[in-house]
C-alpha positions as CSV (number, residue, x, y, z in Angstrom):
1,X,-53.3,31.8,29.8
2,X,-54.7,29.4,27.2
3,X,-52.4,26.6,26.1
4,X,-53.0,26.1,22.3
5,X,-51.4,23.2,20.6
6,X,-48.9,24.0,17.8
7,X,-49.9,23.3,14.3
8,X,-47.1,21.9,12.2
9,X,-46.2,24.0,9.1
10,X,-45.1,22.2,6.0
11,X,-43.6,24.2,3.1
12,X,-42.3,23.1,-0.3
13,X,-38.5,23.6,-0.8
14,X,-37.7,24.6,-4.4
15,X,-34.0,23.8,-4.7
16,X,-32.6,21.8,-7.6
17,X,-29.3,21.5,-5.8
18,X,-31.0,19.7,-2.8
19,X,-33.1,17.6,-5.1
20,X,-30.0,16.5,-7.1
21,X,-28.2,15.6,-3.8
22,X,-31.2,13.5,-2.7
23,X,-31.3,11.7,-6.0
24,X,-27.5,11.1,-5.9
25,X,-27.5,9.9,-2.3
26,X,-30.7,7.9,-2.4
27,X,-31.0,6.4,-6.0
28,X,-33.8,4.1,-4.8
29,X,-35.9,7.2,-4.2
30,X,-35.8,8.4,-7.9
31,X,-39.3,8.8,-9.1
32,X,-40.9,9.1,-5.7
33,X,-42.3,12.6,-5.5
34,X,-40.9,15.7,-7.2
35,X,-40.9,18.2,-4.3
36,X,-38.9,18.4,-1.1
37,X,-40.8,19.6,1.9
38,X,-39.7,21.1,5.2
39,X,-41.5,21.1,8.5
40,X,-41.2,23.0,11.7
41,X,-41.7,19.8,13.7
42,X,-38.6,18.5,15.6
43,X,-37.9,15.1,14.1
44,X,-35.1,12.7,15.2
45,X,-32.6,12.2,12.5
46,X,-30.9,8.9,11.6
47,X,-27.8,9.5,9.4
48,X,-28.0,7.0,6.5
49,X,-25.4,8.8,4.4
50,X,-22.8,6.0,4.5
51,X,-25.4,3.4,3.5
52,X,-26.8,5.6,0.8
53,X,-23.3,6.1,-0.7
54,X,-22.8,2.4,-0.7
55,X,-20.2,2.4,2.1
56,X,-21.1,0.6,5.3
57,X,-17.7,1.3,6.8
58,X,-16.6,4.1,9.0
59,X,-13.9,6.3,7.4
60,X,-11.2,5.0,9.6
61,X,-11.9,1.4,8.4
62,X,-12.4,2.4,4.8
63,X,-8.9,3.9,4.7
64,X,-7.3,0.7,6.1
65,X,-4.2,-0.7,4.6
66,X,-4.8,-3.9,2.7
67,X,-2.4,-6.3,1.0
68,X,-4.0,-5.9,-2.4
69,X,-4.5,-2.1,-2.2
70,X,-1.1,-0.8,-1.1
71,X,1.7,0.3,-3.3
72,X,5.1,0.2,-1.5
73,X,8.0,2.6,-2.0
74,X,11.6,3.0,-0.8
75,X,13.2,6.3,-1.9
76,X,16.9,7.0,-1.4
77,X,18.9,9.7,-3.2
78,X,16.3,10.2,-6.0
79,X,12.8,11.4,-6.9
80,X,10.1,8.9,-7.4
81,X,6.6,9.6,-8.9
82,X,4.0,7.8,-6.7
83,X,0.6,8.6,-8.2
84,X,-0.7,10.7,-11.1
85,X,-4.4,9.7,-11.4
86,X,-7.1,12.1,-10.1
87,X,-8.3,11.2,-6.6
88,X,-7.5,11.0,-2.9
89,X,-4.5,9.1,-1.7
90,X,-3.4,8.1,1.8
91,X,0.4,8.0,2.3
92,X,1.9,6.2,5.3
93,X,5.6,6.2,5.7
94,X,8.7,6.8,7.8
95,X,11.1,9.6,6.9
96,X,14.7,9.1,8.2
97,X,17.5,11.5,7.5
98,X,21.1,11.6,8.7
99,X,23.8,14.2,8.1
100,X,27.5,14.5,8.9
101,X,29.0,17.7,10.2
102,X,28.4,20.6,7.9
103,X,26.1,18.6,5.6
104,X,22.4,18.2,5.3
105,X,19.8,15.6,4.1
106,X,16.3,16.3,3.1
107,X,13.2,14.1,2.4
108,X,10.0,15.6,0.9
109,X,6.7,14.9,-0.8
110,X,5.5,17.2,-3.5
111,X,2.5,17.8,-5.8
112,X,3.3,19.1,-9.3
113,X,0.9,20.2,-12.1
114,X,3.6,20.3,-14.7
115,X,4.1,24.0,-14.4
116,X,4.9,24.4,-10.7
117,X,5.5,22.3,-7.6
118,X,4.0,22.6,-4.1
119,X,5.8,20.9,-1.2
120,X,3.4,19.2,1.2
121,X,6.0,17.6,3.5
122,X,9.7,18.3,4.2
123,X,12.1,16.7,6.7
124,X,15.6,18.2,6.8
125,X,18.5,17.3,9.1
126,X,21.6,19.5,9.4
127,X,24.9,18.1,10.7
128,X,25.8,20.4,13.5
129,X,29.4,19.4,14.3
130,X,28.7,15.7,14.7
131,X,26.6,13.1,13.0
132,X,22.9,14.0,13.4
133,X,19.8,12.1,12.5
134,X,16.0,11.8,13.1
135,X,13.1,9.8,11.9
136,X,9.5,11.1,11.5
137,X,6.2,9.3,10.8
138,X,4.2,10.4,7.8
139,X,0.4,9.9,7.5
140,X,-1.3,12.2,5.0
141,X,-4.3,12.2,2.7
142,X,-3.7,14.2,-0.5
143,X,-5.9,15.1,-3.4
144,X,-4.7,15.0,-7.0
145,X,-6.6,16.9,-9.7
146,X,-6.3,15.9,-13.3
147,X,-2.7,16.5,-14.6
148,X,-1.1,16.5,-11.1
149,X,1.6,14.1,-9.8
150,X,2.5,13.1,-6.3
151,X,6.2,12.4,-5.8
152,X,8.7,11.7,-3.1
153,X,12.3,13.0,-3.0
154,X,15.4,12.0,-1.0
155,X,18.3,14.4,-1.4
156,X,21.1,12.0,-0.4
157,X,22.3,8.5,0.3
158,X,21.7,9.2,4.0
159,X,18.0,10.1,3.6
160,X,15.3,7.5,3.3
161,X,11.5,7.5,2.8
162,X,10.0,4.0,3.2
163,X,6.2,3.5,3.1
164,X,3.0,2.8,1.2
165,X,0.2,4.7,-0.4
166,X,-3.2,3.7,-1.7
167,X,-6.1,5.5,-3.4
168,X,-8.9,5.9,-0.9
169,X,-11.4,7.8,-3.1
170,X,-11.7,8.7,-6.8
171,X,-11.6,12.2,-8.2
172,X,-15.3,12.6,-7.8
173,X,-15.2,11.4,-4.2
174,X,-16.4,7.8,-4.7
175,X,-14.8,5.8,-1.9
176,X,-12.4,3.0,-2.9
177,X,-12.8,0.1,-0.5
178,X,-9.8,-1.9,0.7
179,X,-8.9,-4.8,-1.6
180,X,-10.9,-7.9,-0.7
181,X,-13.8,-6.0,1.0
182,X,-16.4,-7.2,1.4
183,X,-15.5,-10.8,1.9
């Protein structure tokens, strides 16, 4: 058996979608070559996506709560509109509801487009012969398209939603850094 070394193959990749993504992710590479190429050679990959997008933070840190970024809310027995600009929002809150015998209390978060409403969270407590109550943590990331509104609702004076929200990315996916970052 004769051992012949492999010859690497390099082919041109004709994809406007891939070329557009390279230009978007690596603006410093605009003007360098017009063709993408692919090879059958195994090459180690270093993921530079975060740096190319302008974010040096891992997602968990980029979504951190920050004094200047958070909007607080305390909802009791009402509906409160929280956000209505396109983008991604992180909601962190505590939902507490209490109900006397035969009654119920409900907390919820909804997204509305002006024509219909979709419930994304609901916490209901039914009074089952005595006073009942529970508390639940809330930690969601929601996306609002143009014309949509995020709201929180408490159905009674014994239902409370207390928390904060902040925009973590714009409607086109551009990350919104915590207020004050970088120092």
